N, C-alpha and C positions, 0 to 999 in steps of 0.2 A: 671171864669170857664174855664177849659182846654178843648180843642177839643180832639176828639177820632177818630182814623182812622176807616173806615168801616171794615177793616180787623182785627181789634181787637174785632169786634162784630161777623163777619163771618170768621171763621178760622178752620184750621185742628185740630181735637182733638181726644179724645179717650173716649169710654163709660165707665161706664154708666151715669155719671153725671158730668157736668161742675163745679158745686159748690162743690160737695162732692168727686169728683175724681180728676179732673184737678186742681182745686183750691189748695187742700192739696198737690198735686204733685208739683205744682209751688212753694208753700210755703216751702216745704222741700228743693228745689233747692236754693231758696232765703236765707234760713237759712244757708245752707252749704257755700254759697258765702259770707255771713256775717261773719261766723266763720273764713273763710280763709283770710279775710282782715287783721285780727290781729293775727291769730295763724296758725299753721299747723295742718291739720287733723291727722297727725302722733302723735300729742300731746294729742289727745282725748282718754279718758279712757272708757267713756260710753256715749250713746246718748239716749234721751228719747223724746217721743211725746205723748201729751195728747189731746184728742179731746173732745169738749164740745157741749152741746145743740143739735141742729139738726144734726150736724156732727156725734155725738155719737149715737143718737137715731135711725138713719137710716144708720149708718156707714157701717155695714156689708153688707146690701143689696145694698148700693150704691158703695161699694168698696173703702170706705175712708181709711180703714186700709191697704188695698193693695196698694193704692196710696201713703200712707205715707211711707211704707217700700220700695217701688220701687223708690220713690223720694230720700229717704235717701241713696239708693244704687247708686245714680247717673244716673239712667236710664232716658231716654227722651221719653215722651209719643208720640212725633211726629215721632219717628224712631224705637221704640221698636218693636220687632217681637211679635205681639199680641198673636200668637199661643204658645208662651213660657212663658206667664205671670204666669199661674198656676204652671209650673215647678219651676220658680224662687221663688215664694212665698212658695211653699212646702219645698224648700231647706232651706230658712231662718227659717221657723218654726221647721223643723225636726232637723237641725243642731244647732239651737239656736244661730246663729251668723249672722251678717250683714256686708257686705263690704261697709263701709261708704264712700260715694262719689266715690266708685270704687277704693279706695286707701288703706284702712286699715280694717282688719277684727276685729270686736268687738263682745263681747257677746250681744245677743239680745233675750230676752225671751218675747214672746207675752203675754200680760196681765200684764207685769211688766215694760218693756221698752216702750210698746205701750199700752195706756189705752183709752178706750171709756167711758168717764164719763157722764152717762145719767142723773145724779142727779143735775148737775150744768150747768149753762150757763154763759158765759162771758158777761159783760154789753154792750160792744161796738156793737156786732152783734151776731145773733144766731149761725152763723157758725164760732165759735172760736176754736183756737188750740194754744198750747204752745209747742215749741221745746226747748230742753235743752241739753247741753253737760256738762260733768264733765271732766276736764283735769287731766292729770297725777299728776300735782302739787296740786290738790285739788280745784282749781278754778272752779267756776260754772258760766255758761253763758246761759241765756235764752232769748227767744223773742216770743211775742204773734203775731199771724197772724189771719186774718179774710177773709174767702172766701165769697166775696160779689156778686157772680153771674157771669156766663159766663166765669169762670176760672180766673177772676180778683181777686187779693189779695191786702189787705190793712193792715196797722198796725194802732194802736191808734195815734202814733206820725205822721204818714204820710198817709193821707187818699187820696192821689192823684191817687191811684189804680195802675197806671202803669207809669214807667219812660218814656215811649214812648209818653205820652200825650204832645202835643205842641199847640201853638196858630196858627190857620190858618189865611189866608188872609181875609176870609169872614166867621167868626165864626157863626155857626148855632146851637144855643142851644135850640131853640124853632121852632115850625112850622112857626110862624110868621116871624122869621129871614130868613127862606128859601124863603118865598114869597117876603120879602123885597129885598133881594139880587137878586132874579130872575128879579124883576122889575128894580132895579138899574142898573144891568149889561145888561139888554135887552136880556135875555136868554129865550129860549123856553122850555127847559127841566131841571128838577132838576138834572139829571145826569151830565149835563154840568157844573153846579155849584159844584157838588161833585168832578168831575174830577179836577177842579182848586184847591179845598181845599186839595185833596189828594197829590198834588205836594209838600205839606209841609213835606211829608214822602218819596216820591219817584217820579220818572219821570212819565209822562203820559203813556209811553209805558210799564213801569214796573207795573203800576196799571192795565193796560189791561191784561198783562200776569199773574198777580196774580189772577185776576178774573177768567181767563180761567183755571188756575191751580185748583181753587176751583171747577169749573164745572167738570173737569176731575175726581176729587176726589169724587164728588157726583155720577157720573156715575159708577165709580169703586165700590163704596159702595153699590149702588142699585143692580148692577150686581152680586156682590159677594153674597149678601144676598138672591137674588131670586134663587140662585143655592144651597141653604142650606136647609136641612130638619132637623127635630128632635125637641128636647126639649131645651128651653132656660135654662141657668144655674140659680141657686139660690134656688131651692126647691119648687117653686110654680107649677112646671110641666106645664108651658105654652108652647103650641105647636107653632112652627113657622108656619105662614100662608101665607106669601108672595110667597113662592115657589109654593104652591098649587094653589094660585090665578093666578100666571103667567102661569102655565101649563094649567089651564082651559081656560084662555083667548087666548092663542096661539094655543091650540089644538094639532095637530100632527106635527106642524112645528118644525124643528130642526135647532138650531144655534150652531156655533162652537166658537164664541168669543163675546165680548162685542159689537162690532160694528154691527155684524150681528144681534144680539138680538135687538139692538136699532132700526135698520132699519125695522125689523119685527113688532115691536111695532108701529112704525110710519105708517106702511101700514095696521094696523089692522082697523077694522070697527070703525066708529066714531059715534056710537049711544050714546044716553045719558047714557044708562046703562053701556056700555063698558067703556066709558070715566071715569065715576065716579068710576068704579071698578079699573081701572088702577091708578087713583089718589090715591086711598086707598092702592093699591099694592105698589106703590112707597113709600108712607109714612110708611107703615108697615115694608117694607124691611129695611129702614134706622134705624128705632127704634128697630127692632129685632137685627140688627147688634150692635147697641148701647148697648142693654141690655146684650150682650155677650162680652163686653170689646173689641168691634171692633173699627176700625178707622172710624170716621164720621166727618161731618162738624158741628161745634158748631154754631148755628144760631138762637137766640143768646146764647142758652144753649143746653146741651145734651138732656135733657128731651123733648125739643121742636125741636130736630134736624131733624125731618122728614118733617116738614111743608114746609120750603123753597125748599128743594129738590123736593118734590112732585109737588109744584106749578110751579117751573122752568121746571121740566120734562114735565108737562102738556103743558106749553107754547111751548116747543120745539117739542113735538110730535103731539099735536092736534090743534095748531093755526098757523096762517101765520107769527107770530112774532117769528121766530125761527132761526134768523141769529146769528153769532158770536157776532155782535154788540149788539143784543138784550140781549144776555146772560150777557154781561159785564154791560150794563146799568141797567138791572134788579137787579143784585147783588149790584151795587153801591147805588142805591136808597133804596133797602131793608136795607142795612147796615146803611145808614144815618138815616133812621127812627128808627132803633134800638138804635142809640146813643142818640136820644131824650128821649127815655124811660129810658135809663141807667142814664142819667144826671138829669132827673127831677122826676123819680120815682124809679123803681128797676127792675132788671131782675133776681132777686133771689127769688125762691119759698119759701125759709126760711124766707124771709121778706114780700112777697106779695102773696103767694099762686100761683097756676098755671096760674092765669091771667098774672103773670109776666113772664111766660115762653111761653106756647102755645098761650096765648093772644097776647103777644108781637110779636112772630114769625108770627102769622096770620096777624097782622097789617103790618109787614115788607113785607110779601109775597104779600099782597093785593096791597101795594104801588108799589112794583116792577112790578107786572103784569099790573097795570094801566099805569105805565110809558111807557112800551114797546108797549102797545096796543093803544097808541096815546092820552092818557089822558093829560089834561092840568096840570100844577103844582098844581093848587087848587084841581083838581079832584084826583090827587095822594094822597094828604093829606086827602081828604075826604074818600078815600078808606081805608086808615089806620085807620081813626077814626071809620068808620063803623065796621071794623073787631074787633077792641078793645072794642067798645061799647057793643058788644054781647059776650064778654068774661069777663066782669066786675064781680068780686066776685067769679071767678072760684077757687076752693080750690085745694090744693095739699095734697092728702091723699093716698099715695102709699101703696098698700097691701103688708104686709111683708117687708116693707122698700125697695122694689125692684122697679126699673124704668120699670115696666111691665104693671101692672093693676092699674089704668086705662090709664097709660101714652101712651102706644103704639097706642091703638085705638084713643086716644084723638088727636094725631097728624093728623090722617085722617080727623077728624072733623074740626080741625083747618085749614087744607088745603082747604077743601070744603067751609068753611066760607070765606076764603081769596078770592077764585075765585068768590063767590057770591058778596062779598063786592066790588070787582073790577068791576063787571058787573053793580052793582047799581050805583057806582060812575061815570062810563063812560056814563051812561044815566041820571045822575043827574046834578043839577045846584048848585054848591058850594055856590053861593051868597044867596041861600035860605035855606041853612043848618042851623039848630038851634044849633048844637054842633060842636065845632072846635076840631082839633086834640089836641091842647094844653089843652083845657078844659077836654077832656077825659083822657089825661095823668094825669092831676091834680086829677080827680075823681078816677082814678085807684090807685094813691098813697094814697089818703084819705081812700079808701076802704081797702088797705093793712094795714094801721095803725089801722083800726077798727077791722080787722079780728082776730078772736080768734086764739091764737098761735097753737092750736091743729090741725088747718087746714093749717099749714105752714110747710110741709115736715117733720113732726114728726112721722107720722103713729100712732097718738094718737086720731084721729077723722075720721068721714066720713066713706068711704068704708073700710079703714084699720081696723076700729073697727067693722063695720057691718059684714064683712066677717070673722072676728075673726081668723086671721092667724098670728101666732107668727113670729117675724122677722126671715127671713131665713138666 
């Protein structure tokens, strides 16, 4: 089993979905790179993409079609000006042509060159897609891809998910592995072990800087969102709430920039009521940004992108564990827990429901918070287990195929559960625990396999049917 860097789990992304937006976007780039290895894009006459299963059923609401077109256009979701996405898509649709890889203009008719096939699923994974090019000489080349969660992409032939996967010095594929190496190396913290393993990808200092870059992006995202009002795109007419919550909590105080705002929040009253409202505000802010094609941190997915930011903000604003070192260690441990779920279960809602997204992110956040709060390695794993245990069976049933209801509020709930799980673990005795992290991951995967497909990001069951709103 290959190791996965924590920064393949916690990374800069774009809304509204890691599996339905970032995955197809990555797949489009991979396909263009594959074509260019043996041909020139100048030789392409037509390009096609067909989405299947969950990608098709919630594709419009999740921006799968948009991601496919922008990916084929050679755009990078890490750098694209998110304010110009609508303009770029409108141009492709109105002019009925696409600038393939940014190199050659080709005819492109939505509904013909891009198809959302809701009647068929590919066997390998519910999030399947096929890209195809026809060359000027009549030759046809196609490749299937599968978005397996968190922006990761696989093919039938190569299920390694990412070329960046390597073998670390102390491979930790299970919670038991973590505890084994902690004891063997005589370490006090899980983050010390993660630091050593991350050196398989980069230096110690580079790891620190990457974690701090993630933190700055989290603050940027929250600050950007709490200063936005209005209705979220998509047709459900969901009103942004983070801005109003921020105003109510700060009252008449005025800030001019992100740092001033952050300091005001830190100096706010620390009653139980205000703290819980702030945690919800942080989570809502991130997921409202995610719902509007904003730049967010995928941790481990977009649908669950508000949990870790909310809990990390909580630690920085309302606890004594608020140093730069705490930020780094929080993220390293959270990311490491995420890799365990990815390798032994799933972080794809199309495979496991929302337990695989908000449930996993809550477990990650609980572990990170316990780590910096002085918990032992066993207590850190205990916190992750507690958080996931109380998300088992959570379905994914987005109304109208949008990552809005119940997704946005669900991140607030996941964040509060993470904080509670950390508190319980810090006061708990892991030696007396009846359920281990490894066993709860196993149970989560078994639950995912047993879960009816209509509760796996198809908008064909649960709230999506009860509210009876057509895909927007």
